[in-house]
GUSELUM-200700 format. One record per residue (C-alpha): residue number from 1; x, y, z. Coordinates in steps of 0.5 Angstrom, whole numbers, plus 500, padded with zeros to 3 digits. Example, Ala and Ser with C-alpha at 12.3 -4.5 7.8 and 13.67 -1.06 7.14 Angstrom:
<pts>
{1; {525; 491; 516}}
{2; {527; 498; 514}}
</pts>
This chain:
<pts>
{1; {648; 537; 044}}
{2; {649; 545; 045}}
{3; {644; 549; 050}}
{4; {646; 556; 051}}
{5; {643; 561; 057}}
{6; {645; 569; 059}}
{7; {648; 565; 066}}
{8; {652; 561; 062}}
{9; {654; 567; 056}}
{10; {655; 571; 064}}
{11; {660; 566; 066}}
{12; {664; 566; 059}}
{13; {665; 572; 059}}
{14; {668; 573; 067}}
{15; {673; 566; 065}}
{16; {675; 571; 058}}
{17; {676; 577; 062}}
{18; {681; 572; 068}}
{19; {685; 569; 062}}
{20; {686; 577; 060}}
{21; {688; 579; 068}}
{22; {693; 572; 068}}
{23; {697; 577; 062}}
{24; {700; 581; 067}}
{25; {702; 575; 072}}
{26; {705; 571; 067}}
{27; {713; 569; 065}}
{28; {713; 572; 057}}
{29; {706; 569; 057}}
{30; {707; 562; 059}}
{31; {703; 561; 067}}
{32; {702; 556; 072}}
{33; {694; 555; 073}}
{34; {694; 549; 076}}
{35; {698; 545; 081}}
{36; {697; 539; 086}}
{37; {701; 543; 092}}
{38; {698; 544; 098}}
{39; {694; 546; 102}}
{40; {695; 540; 105}}
{41; {702; 536; 107}}
{42; {704; 530; 110}}
{43; {710; 531; 116}}
{44; {716; 527; 114}}
{45; {715; 525; 108}}
{46; {716; 527; 100}}
{47; {710; 528; 095}}
{48; {711; 528; 087}}
{49; {709; 535; 084}}
{50; {705; 536; 077}}
{51; {704; 543; 074}}
{52; {700; 545; 069}}
{53; {702; 551; 065}}
{54; {698; 554; 059}}
{55; {701; 558; 053}}
{56; {697; 564; 053}}
{57; {703; 568; 048}}
{58; {703; 569; 040}}
{59; {708; 564; 039}}
{60; {708; 557; 040}}
{61; {713; 555; 047}}
{62; {718; 550; 045}}
{63; {723; 550; 052}}
{64; {722; 553; 059}}
{65; {725; 551; 065}}
{66; {721; 550; 072}}
{67; {724; 552; 080}}
{68; {722; 550; 085}}
{69; {722; 550; 093}}
{70; {721; 549; 100}}
{71; {722; 554; 105}}
{72; {728; 553; 108}}
{73; {729; 547; 103}}
{74; {734; 545; 097}}
{75; {732; 549; 090}}
{76; {730; 543; 085}}
{77; {730; 545; 077}}
{78; {728; 542; 072}}
{79; {729; 543; 063}}
{80; {723; 541; 059}}
{81; {725; 542; 051}}
{82; {722; 540; 044}}
{83; {714; 542; 048}}
{84; {711; 545; 042}}
{85; {705; 549; 045}}
{86; {701; 552; 042}}
{87; {697; 558; 043}}
{88; {692; 558; 049}}
{89; {693; 550; 050}}
{90; {695; 547; 058}}
{91; {700; 542; 059}}
{92; {701; 538; 064}}
{93; {708; 538; 067}}
{94; {711; 531; 072}}
{95; {717; 533; 075}}
{96; {722; 529; 077}}
{97; {724; 530; 084}}
{98; {719; 530; 089}}
{99; {720; 536; 094}}
{100; {720; 533; 102}}
{101; {717; 536; 109}}
{102; {719; 537; 115}}
{103; {714; 537; 122}}
{104; {708; 538; 123}}
{105; {708; 546; 122}}
{106; {705; 552; 117}}
{107; {710; 553; 111}}
{108; {710; 556; 104}}
{109; {713; 552; 097}}
{110; {716; 557; 092}}
{111; {715; 556; 085}}
{112; {717; 560; 078}}
{113; {719; 559; 071}}
{114; {724; 562; 067}}
{115; {727; 561; 061}}
{116; {722; 561; 056}}
{117; {724; 559; 049}}
{118; {731; 560; 052}}
{119; {731; 567; 054}}
{120; {732; 568; 061}}
{121; {727; 572; 065}}
{122; {730; 579; 069}}
{123; {724; 579; 073}}
{124; {722; 572; 077}}
{125; {715; 571; 078}}
{126; {714; 566; 083}}
{127; {708; 563; 086}}
{128; {708; 561; 093}}
{129; {704; 557; 096}}
{130; {701; 556; 103}}
{131; {702; 549; 106}}
{132; {700; 546; 112}}
{133; {704; 540; 113}}
{134; {699; 535; 117}}
{135; {702; 529; 122}}
{136; {696; 525; 119}}
{137; {693; 526; 113}}
{138; {689; 521; 108}}
{139; {689; 519; 100}}
{140; {685; 522; 095}}
{141; {680; 519; 092}}
{142; {678; 522; 085}}
{143; {672; 525; 083}}
{144; {670; 524; 075}}
{145; {664; 527; 073}}
{146; {662; 526; 066}}
{147; {658; 529; 062}}
{148; {654; 525; 056}}
{149; {648; 524; 051}}
{150; {645; 519; 048}}
{151; {644; 522; 042}}
{152; {652; 526; 041}}
{153; {656; 521; 037}}
{154; {664; 521; 040}}
{155; {659; 521; 048}}
{156; {660; 513; 045}}
{157; {668; 513; 044}}
{158; {668; 518; 051}}
{159; {664; 513; 055}}
{160; {667; 506; 054}}
{161; {674; 511; 055}}
{162; {672; 512; 062}}
{163; {669; 506; 063}}
{164; {675; 502; 062}}
{165; {679; 508; 066}}
{166; {674; 507; 072}}
{167; {676; 499; 072}}
{168; {683; 500; 072}}
{169; {683; 506; 078}}
{170; {677; 502; 081}}
{171; {679; 503; 088}}
{172; {682; 510; 088}}
{173; {675; 513; 082}}
{174; {668; 514; 083}}
{175; {665; 516; 076}}
{176; {659; 520; 076}}
{177; {655; 520; 069}}
{178; {651; 525; 067}}
{179; {646; 524; 062}}
{180; {645; 531; 059}}
{181; {639; 529; 053}}
{182; {633; 530; 058}}
{183; {629; 535; 052}}
{184; {629; 528; 049}}
{185; {624; 523; 053}}
{186; {631; 520; 055}}
{187; {630; 515; 061}}
{188; {636; 516; 064}}
{189; {636; 523; 064}}
{190; {628; 523; 067}}
{191; {630; 521; 074}}
{192; {635; 526; 075}}
{193; {634; 531; 071}}
{194; {633; 537; 076}}
{195; {641; 535; 079}}
{196; {643; 533; 072}}
{197; {641; 541; 070}}
{198; {644; 543; 077}}
{199; {651; 541; 075}}
{200; {652; 543; 068}}
{201; {650; 550; 071}}
{202; {655; 549; 076}}
{203; {660; 548; 072}}
{204; {658; 551; 066}}
{205; {657; 546; 061}}
{206; {655; 547; 054}}
{207; {656; 541; 050}}
{208; {657; 534; 051}}
{209; {662; 530; 052}}
{210; {666; 534; 057}}
{211; {669; 531; 063}}
{212; {672; 534; 070}}
{213; {677; 532; 075}}
{214; {677; 537; 080}}
{215; {682; 541; 080}}
{216; {686; 538; 074}}
{217; {681; 537; 068}}
{218; {674; 541; 065}}
{219; {674; 539; 057}}
{220; {673; 534; 052}}
{221; {672; 527; 055}}
{222; {675; 525; 049}}
{223; {682; 528; 050}}
{224; {683; 526; 057}}
{225; {689; 523; 060}}
{226; {690; 519; 066}}
{227; {695; 523; 067}}
{228; {689; 527; 070}}
{229; {688; 522; 075}}
{230; {695; 521; 077}}
{231; {697; 528; 079}}
{232; {690; 529; 083}}
{233; {692; 522; 087}}
{234; {699; 526; 089}}
{235; {695; 531; 093}}
{236; {693; 529; 101}}
{237; {687; 530; 103}}
{238; {685; 533; 111}}
{239; {680; 528; 112}}
{240; {678; 521; 112}}
{241; {671; 518; 110}}
{242; {668; 512; 110}}
{243; {661; 507; 111}}
{244; {657; 503; 108}}
{245; {650; 502; 106}}
{246; {645; 497; 105}}
{247; {639; 496; 101}}
{248; {632; 493; 102}}
{249; {627; 492; 098}}
{250; {626; 499; 096}}
{251; {630; 503; 101}}
{252; {638; 505; 102}}
{253; {641; 505; 108}}
{254; {647; 510; 109}}
{255; {652; 510; 115}}
{256; {658; 514; 114}}
{257; {662; 518; 118}}
{258; {667; 523; 117}}
{259; {674; 524; 121}}
{260; {678; 530; 119}}
{261; {685; 530; 122}}
{262; {685; 538; 122}}
{263; {680; 544; 123}}
{264; {677; 544; 116}}
{265; {674; 552; 113}}
{266; {667; 550; 112}}
{267; {666; 556; 108}}
{268; {663; 555; 102}}
{269; {663; 547; 103}}
{270; {657; 542; 102}}
{271; {657; 535; 102}}
{272; {654; 531; 096}}
{273; {652; 523; 096}}
{274; {651; 521; 090}}
{275; {647; 514; 087}}
{276; {649; 512; 082}}
{277; {647; 506; 077}}
{278; {653; 502; 075}}
{279; {650; 499; 069}}
{280; {644; 501; 065}}
{281; {642; 497; 058}}
{282; {636; 497; 053}}
{283; {634; 493; 048}}
{284; {632; 499; 043}}
{285; {637; 505; 043}}
{286; {634; 511; 047}}
{287; {638; 516; 042}}
{288; {640; 517; 036}}
{289; {647; 514; 037}}
{290; {646; 508; 038}}
{291; {648; 507; 044}}
{292; {644; 501; 048}}
{293; {650; 500; 054}}
{294; {650; 506; 059}}
{295; {655; 506; 065}}
{296; {656; 510; 073}}
{297; {649; 513; 070}}
{298; {646; 518; 077}}
{299; {640; 517; 080}}
{300; {639; 522; 085}}
{301; {643; 527; 090}}
{302; {642; 528; 097}}
{303; {646; 534; 099}}
{304; {648; 537; 105}}
{305; {650; 544; 108}}
{306; {655; 545; 113}}
{307; {652; 545; 118}}
{308; {650; 538; 118}}
{309; {657; 537; 119}}
{310; {660; 544; 122}}
{311; {664; 539; 129}}
{312; {669; 537; 123}}
{313; {671; 545; 122}}
{314; {674; 544; 129}}
{315; {677; 537; 127}}
{316; {671; 533; 131}}
{317; {669; 527; 127}}
{318; {661; 526; 124}}
{319; {658; 521; 124}}
{320; {651; 521; 119}}
{321; {645; 516; 117}}
{322; {639; 516; 113}}
{323; {635; 513; 109}}
{324; {633; 514; 102}}
{325; {627; 511; 100}}
{326; {626; 510; 092}}
{327; {618; 506; 092}}
{328; {616; 512; 088}}
{329; {622; 509; 082}}
{330; {622; 502; 083}}
{331; {623; 497; 078}}
{332; {626; 503; 073}}
{333; {632; 503; 078}}
{334; {635; 497; 080}}
{335; {638; 498; 087}}
{336; {641; 492; 087}}
{337; {646; 495; 081}}
{338; {647; 502; 086}}
{339; {653; 505; 088}}
{340; {654; 510; 093}}
{341; {660; 516; 092}}
{342; {660; 522; 096}}
{343; {665; 529; 096}}
{344; {666; 534; 100}}
{345; {666; 541; 095}}
{346; {668; 547; 096}}
{347; {662; 551; 091}}
{348; {666; 558; 089}}
{349; {673; 554; 088}}
{350; {670; 547; 085}}
{351; {675; 545; 090}}
{352; {673; 538; 091}}
{353; {677; 536; 099}}
{354; {675; 529; 099}}
{355; {671; 523; 096}}
{356; {670; 517; 097}}
{357; {666; 511; 095}}
{358; {661; 507; 100}}
{359; {661; 499; 101}}
{360; {657; 494; 100}}
{361; {654; 491; 106}}
{362; {654; 484; 103}}
{363; {652; 480; 110}}
{364; {645; 476; 111}}
{365; {645; 480; 118}}
{366; {642; 487; 115}}
{367; {643; 493; 119}}
{368; {638; 496; 123}}
{369; {638; 501; 129}}
{370; {634; 497; 134}}
{371; {632; 498; 143}}
{372; {634; 491; 143}}
{373; {641; 493; 147}}
{374; {645; 498; 149}}
{375; {651; 500; 146}}
{376; {657; 504; 150}}
{377; {661; 508; 149}}
{378; {659; 511; 143}}
{379; {664; 512; 140}}
{380; {669; 508; 143}}
{381; {676; 507; 143}}
{382; {676; 499; 143}}
{383; {672; 498; 150}}
{384; {665; 497; 148}}
{385; {659; 495; 154}}
{386; {653; 491; 151}}
{387; {647; 491; 156}}
{388; {640; 487; 155}}
{389; {636; 483; 159}}
{390; {634; 476; 155}}
{391; {626; 475; 156}}
{392; {628; 467; 156}}
{393; {635; 464; 158}}
{394; {639; 462; 152}}
{395; {646; 462; 149}}
{396; {647; 469; 144}}
{397; {652; 471; 140}}
{398; {656; 477; 139}}
{399; {658; 479; 132}}
{400; {661; 485; 130}}
{401; {662; 486; 122}}
{402; {666; 492; 119}}
{403; {665; 496; 112}}
{404; {665; 491; 107}}
{405; {661; 485; 112}}
{406; {666; 481; 113}}
{407; {666; 479; 121}}
{408; {671; 481; 124}}
{409; {670; 479; 132}}
{410; {666; 474; 135}}
{411; {663; 471; 142}}
{412; {659; 467; 145}}
{413; {654; 468; 152}}
{414; {650; 465; 156}}
{415; {644; 469; 159}}
{416; {639; 468; 164}}
{417; {632; 469; 163}}
{418; {629; 477; 165}}
{419; {636; 478; 169}}
{420; {640; 484; 166}}
{421; {647; 482; 163}}
{422; {653; 486; 161}}
{423; {658; 484; 157}}
{424; {664; 488; 155}}
{425; {668; 487; 149}}
{426; {675; 489; 147}}
{427; {676; 491; 140}}
{428; {682; 495; 140}}
{429; {685; 492; 135}}
{430; {680; 493; 130}}
{431; {682; 500; 126}}
{432; {678; 507; 127}}
{433; {671; 507; 123}}
{434; {663; 505; 122}}
{435; {662; 497; 125}}
{436; {655; 493; 126}}
{437; {655; 490; 132}}
{438; {649; 484; 132}}
{439; {647; 481; 137}}
{440; {643; 474; 136}}
{441; {638; 470; 139}}
{442; {635; 464; 137}}
{443; {629; 467; 134}}
{444; {631; 475; 134}}
{445; {636; 479; 130}}
{446; {638; 486; 133}}
{447; {643; 490; 130}}
{448; {646; 497; 131}}
{449; {652; 502; 130}}
{450; {659; 503; 133}}
{451; {664; 508; 132}}
{452; {671; 506; 133}}
{453; {676; 512; 134}}
</pts>
């Protein structure tokens, strides 16, 4: 499936012009086009180095040397031979020696190429990369975006490969599958056509199957290699994202926390929450390639602009809650098969700052905001007060549930009718994050959210 527009042609011309502009910045026609260094790193730790090079010269690349160091540190080098890289082709290289960072500070990593096809360079083109070394960072989750079509023969193979990768990296990668053939009345596409078309324009996707793993890969899904996922996982993020969702008969309640480790530049940054259906099957193929089972299908996006989470620009945690109504699309969408991922992305550079998958609450107690009791302070450092006035004398249970739906704390109290009761909870042993605190009586359950810092 191919579609063209004036916008696509314009973007293609821009890309070609950028390629020619890079020719003046290359070492004998070979350039570093991407890397996993910075812009953040963990203090007093080391990081593996991946670089992607591209050959812009007219001859094949057979060998080169890579040099790299952190300001004030040792210079490392590695030789690559027997490469045989053709014109306009990219190559991902994993360097053997990790680079180490000291205390939290701002520093620079320097990388350059030499001995291109065995010829030493008289002038070294050094890539200087500013890195902010933080005392606390978070591991990164990979966002894998797959553009596919039920009338594309190679999409069948690609979809199975992506599903296999998703199983291998199930705790480290969130996949969004875009079924692009809305013109054919594909039922998977119709529900999300607005979002799919917008994402295709965003990346200038004109054919399928295509994959995008920022910042590493945009290209044919059938040529994708898991090394790009490994390279992305080596990068560190300046923010942690965690949260949960709970499903009712026709709606989903979403709660998550954005916890930055430093001030974050929110210029051109937006937050997207993706609702995907894990498996969609048909008795008869909806398209012409015979495919009956599809995975990670996008059902809906909810987008937040920087003003909605502006406090993280100053290093302050932000908690966001909302209810998404699916009543109009039931039974086309099976809410029990929904997965929810979210990601912060720079809309100008395409840089994904962090991605996460939310945990589905599996407890029989469904969270709901209620005035049944007061809980304070919230957010809390672990010392929490619960205040309520019961209408009858009875035994009450207080239960704390984590974002996996697990009971992590419980306490039983006896309360007198119509007398104010204040109970203190000591939760310092629990990890920072979002929890649900339930007050359970003989004939009711009241639940509210708690954020532990």
